[in-house]
Biotite code that builds the C-alpha atoms (Angstrom):
import biotite.structure as struc

atoms = struc.array([
    struc.Atom([2.543, 21.171, -1.666], chain_id="A", res_id=1, res_name="UNK", atom_name="CA", element="C"),
    struc.Atom([5.616, 21.019, -3.936], chain_id="A", res_id=2, res_name="UNK", atom_name="CA", element="C"),
    struc.Atom([9.051, 21.014, -3.236], chain_id="A", res_id=3, res_name="UNK", atom_name="CA", element="C"),
    struc.Atom([12.600, 20.723, -5.416], chain_id="A", res_id=4, res_name="UNK", atom_name="CA", element="C"),
    struc.Atom([14.838, 17.788, -4.554], chain_id="A", res_id=5, res_name="UNK", atom_name="CA", element="C"),
    struc.Atom([18.026, 16.617, -5.809], chain_id="A", res_id=6, res_name="UNK", atom_name="CA", element="C"),
    struc.Atom([19.126, 13.406, -6.548], chain_id="A", res_id=7, res_name="UNK", atom_name="CA", element="C"),
    struc.Atom([22.412, 12.344, -4.765], chain_id="A", res_id=8, res_name="UNK", atom_name="CA", element="C"),
    struc.Atom([25.568, 10.464, -6.098], chain_id="A", res_id=9, res_name="UNK", atom_name="CA", element="C"),
    struc.Atom([24.292, 7.394, -4.704], chain_id="A", res_id=10, res_name="UNK", atom_name="CA", element="C"),
    struc.Atom([20.608, 7.518, -6.266], chain_id="A", res_id=11, res_name="UNK", atom_name="CA", element="C"),
    struc.Atom([18.956, 8.832, -3.234], chain_id="A", res_id=12, res_name="UNK", atom_name="CA", element="C"),
    struc.Atom([15.944, 11.423, -2.763], chain_id="A", res_id=13, res_name="UNK", atom_name="CA", element="C"),
    struc.Atom([15.285, 13.230, 0.417], chain_id="A", res_id=14, res_name="UNK", atom_name="CA", element="C"),
    struc.Atom([11.685, 13.816, 1.276], chain_id="A", res_id=15, res_name="UNK", atom_name="CA", element="C"),
    struc.Atom([11.462, 17.273, 2.858], chain_id="A", res_id=16, res_name="UNK", atom_name="CA", element="C"),
    struc.Atom([10.521, 17.357, 6.450], chain_id="A", res_id=17, res_name="UNK", atom_name="CA", element="C"),
    struc.Atom([7.685, 19.526, 5.728], chain_id="A", res_id=18, res_name="UNK", atom_name="CA", element="C"),
    struc.Atom([6.247, 16.873, 3.237], chain_id="A", res_id=19, res_name="UNK", atom_name="CA", element="C"),
    struc.Atom([6.881, 13.934, 5.406], chain_id="A", res_id=20, res_name="UNK", atom_name="CA", element="C"),
    struc.Atom([5.052, 15.558, 8.581], chain_id="A", res_id=21, res_name="UNK", atom_name="CA", element="C"),
    struc.Atom([2.384, 16.343, 6.255], chain_id="A", res_id=22, res_name="UNK", atom_name="CA", element="C"),
    struc.Atom([1.892, 12.859, 4.606], chain_id="A", res_id=23, res_name="UNK", atom_name="CA", element="C"),
    struc.Atom([2.958, 11.355, 8.101], chain_id="A", res_id=24, res_name="UNK", atom_name="CA", element="C"),
    struc.Atom([5.573, 9.359, 6.876], chain_id="A", res_id=25, res_name="UNK", atom_name="CA", element="C"),
    struc.Atom([8.707, 8.476, 8.760], chain_id="A", res_id=26, res_name="UNK", atom_name="CA", element="C"),
    struc.Atom([11.658, 5.915, 9.192], chain_id="A", res_id=27, res_name="UNK", atom_name="CA", element="C"),
    struc.Atom([11.242, 2.510, 7.878], chain_id="A", res_id=28, res_name="UNK", atom_name="CA", element="C"),
    struc.Atom([8.159, 3.136, 5.930], chain_id="A", res_id=29, res_name="UNK", atom_name="CA", element="C"),
    struc.Atom([7.936, 1.270, 2.698], chain_id="A", res_id=30, res_name="UNK", atom_name="CA", element="C"),
    struc.Atom([6.804, 2.618, -0.919], chain_id="A", res_id=31, res_name="UNK", atom_name="CA", element="C"),
    struc.Atom([6.071, 1.345, -4.231], chain_id="A", res_id=32, res_name="UNK", atom_name="CA", element="C"),
    struc.Atom([7.506, 3.508, -7.202], chain_id="A", res_id=33, res_name="UNK", atom_name="CA", element="C"),
    struc.Atom([6.051, 3.980, -10.491], chain_id="A", res_id=34, res_name="UNK", atom_name="CA", element="C"),
    struc.Atom([7.082, 5.779, -13.226], chain_id="A", res_id=35, res_name="UNK", atom_name="CA", element="C"),
    struc.Atom([4.909, 7.172, -16.175], chain_id="A", res_id=36, res_name="UNK", atom_name="CA", element="C"),
    struc.Atom([6.722, 7.380, -19.675], chain_id="A", res_id=37, res_name="UNK", atom_name="CA", element="C"),
    struc.Atom([3.771, 9.473, -20.890], chain_id="A", res_id=38, res_name="UNK", atom_name="CA", element="C"),
    struc.Atom([3.965, 12.366, -18.408], chain_id="A", res_id=39, res_name="UNK", atom_name="CA", element="C"),
    struc.Atom([7.347, 11.482, -16.801], chain_id="A", res_id=40, res_name="UNK", atom_name="CA", element="C"),
    struc.Atom([6.209, 11.291, -13.588], chain_id="A", res_id=41, res_name="UNK", atom_name="CA", element="C"),
    struc.Atom([8.033, 9.365, -10.715], chain_id="A", res_id=42, res_name="UNK", atom_name="CA", element="C"),
    struc.Atom([5.160, 8.571, -7.910], chain_id="A", res_id=43, res_name="UNK", atom_name="CA", element="C"),
    struc.Atom([5.395, 7.014, -4.663], chain_id="A", res_id=44, res_name="UNK", atom_name="CA", element="C"),
    struc.Atom([2.830, 5.317, -3.278], chain_id="A", res_id=45, res_name="UNK", atom_name="CA", element="C"),
    struc.Atom([3.136, 4.006, 0.789], chain_id="A", res_id=46, res_name="UNK", atom_name="CA", element="C"),
    struc.Atom([2.514, 0.420, 1.006], chain_id="A", res_id=47, res_name="UNK", atom_name="CA", element="C"),
    struc.Atom([0.651, -1.372, 3.750], chain_id="A", res_id=48, res_name="UNK", atom_name="CA", element="C"),
    struc.Atom([2.346, -3.393, 6.170], chain_id="A", res_id=49, res_name="UNK", atom_name="CA", element="C"),
    struc.Atom([0.973, -7.043, 6.575], chain_id="A", res_id=50, res_name="UNK", atom_name="CA", element="C"),
    struc.Atom([-0.613, -6.107, 10.146], chain_id="A", res_id=51, res_name="UNK", atom_name="CA", element="C"),
    struc.Atom([-2.302, -2.999, 8.550], chain_id="A", res_id=52, res_name="UNK", atom_name="CA", element="C"),
    struc.Atom([-3.532, -5.545, 5.452], chain_id="A", res_id=53, res_name="UNK", atom_name="CA", element="C"),
    struc.Atom([-4.926, -8.086, 8.175], chain_id="A", res_id=54, res_name="UNK", atom_name="CA", element="C"),
    struc.Atom([-6.720, -5.006, 10.296], chain_id="A", res_id=55, res_name="UNK", atom_name="CA", element="C"),
    struc.Atom([-8.192, -4.001, 6.750], chain_id="A", res_id=56, res_name="UNK", atom_name="CA", element="C"),
    struc.Atom([-9.491, -6.983, 5.811], chain_id="A", res_id=57, res_name="UNK", atom_name="CA", element="C"),
    struc.Atom([-10.648, -8.460, 9.072], chain_id="A", res_id=58, res_name="UNK", atom_name="CA", element="C"),
    struc.Atom([-12.750, -5.419, 9.572], chain_id="A", res_id=59, res_name="UNK", atom_name="CA", element="C"),
    struc.Atom([-15.259, -7.189, 7.023], chain_id="A", res_id=60, res_name="UNK", atom_name="CA", element="C"),
    struc.Atom([-15.528, -10.164, 8.796], chain_id="A", res_id=61, res_name="UNK", atom_name="CA", element="C"),
    struc.Atom([-18.764, -10.359, 11.040], chain_id="A", res_id=62, res_name="UNK", atom_name="CA", element="C"),
    struc.Atom([-18.203, -11.491, 14.583], chain_id="A", res_id=63, res_name="UNK", atom_name="CA", element="C"),
    struc.Atom([-18.746, -15.199, 15.011], chain_id="A", res_id=64, res_name="UNK", atom_name="CA", element="C"),
    struc.Atom([-17.548, -16.124, 11.596], chain_id="A", res_id=65, res_name="UNK", atom_name="CA", element="C"),
    struc.Atom([-15.941, -19.578, 11.378], chain_id="A", res_id=66, res_name="UNK", atom_name="CA", element="C"),
    struc.Atom([-12.068, -19.109, 9.922], chain_id="A", res_id=67, res_name="UNK", atom_name="CA", element="C"),
    struc.Atom([-11.753, -19.980, 6.259], chain_id="A", res_id=68, res_name="UNK", atom_name="CA", element="C"),
    struc.Atom([-9.879, -22.930, 6.037], chain_id="A", res_id=69, res_name="UNK", atom_name="CA", element="C"),
    struc.Atom([-10.309, -23.553, 1.976], chain_id="A", res_id=70, res_name="UNK", atom_name="CA", element="C"),
    struc.Atom([-10.961, -20.862, 0.050], chain_id="A", res_id=71, res_name="UNK", atom_name="CA", element="C"),
    struc.Atom([-11.279, -22.918, -3.077], chain_id="A", res_id=72, res_name="UNK", atom_name="CA", element="C"),
    struc.Atom([-14.256, -24.967, -1.541], chain_id="A", res_id=73, res_name="UNK", atom_name="CA", element="C"),
    struc.Atom([-15.506, -21.332, -0.364], chain_id="A", res_id=74, res_name="UNK", atom_name="CA", element="C"),
    struc.Atom([-15.903, -20.022, -3.782], chain_id="A", res_id=75, res_name="UNK", atom_name="CA", element="C"),
    struc.Atom([-16.969, -23.159, -5.254], chain_id="A", res_id=76, res_name="UNK", atom_name="CA", element="C"),
    struc.Atom([-20.221, -23.157, -2.686], chain_id="A", res_id=77, res_name="UNK", atom_name="CA", element="C"),
    struc.Atom([-20.702, -19.190, -3.594], chain_id="A", res_id=78, res_name="UNK", atom_name="CA", element="C"),
    struc.Atom([-20.576, -19.603, -7.284], chain_id="A", res_id=79, res_name="UNK", atom_name="CA", element="C"),
    struc.Atom([-23.651, -19.423, -9.300], chain_id="A", res_id=80, res_name="UNK", atom_name="CA", element="C"),
    struc.Atom([-24.599, -22.720, -11.115], chain_id="A", res_id=81, res_name="UNK", atom_name="CA", element="C"),
    struc.Atom([-24.585, -22.146, -14.869], chain_id="A", res_id=82, res_name="UNK", atom_name="CA", element="C"),
])
């Protein structure tokens, strides 16, 4: 979906309701913004909340796994010996 929008005097852009609905975005959602000089594109990408990130990463943990207390020691134990 493509829409035409106008930059306000305060530097704000309004995302049309039809795009907000399709993208399932709402008030308070946060985004990272990237500008590509070559293509002259401005891209928005919704950022995940800490809770969403935690849910994502904990989904990889097997039930019964003990909490990680020292990440450096964990990786040292798993690193191949050269």
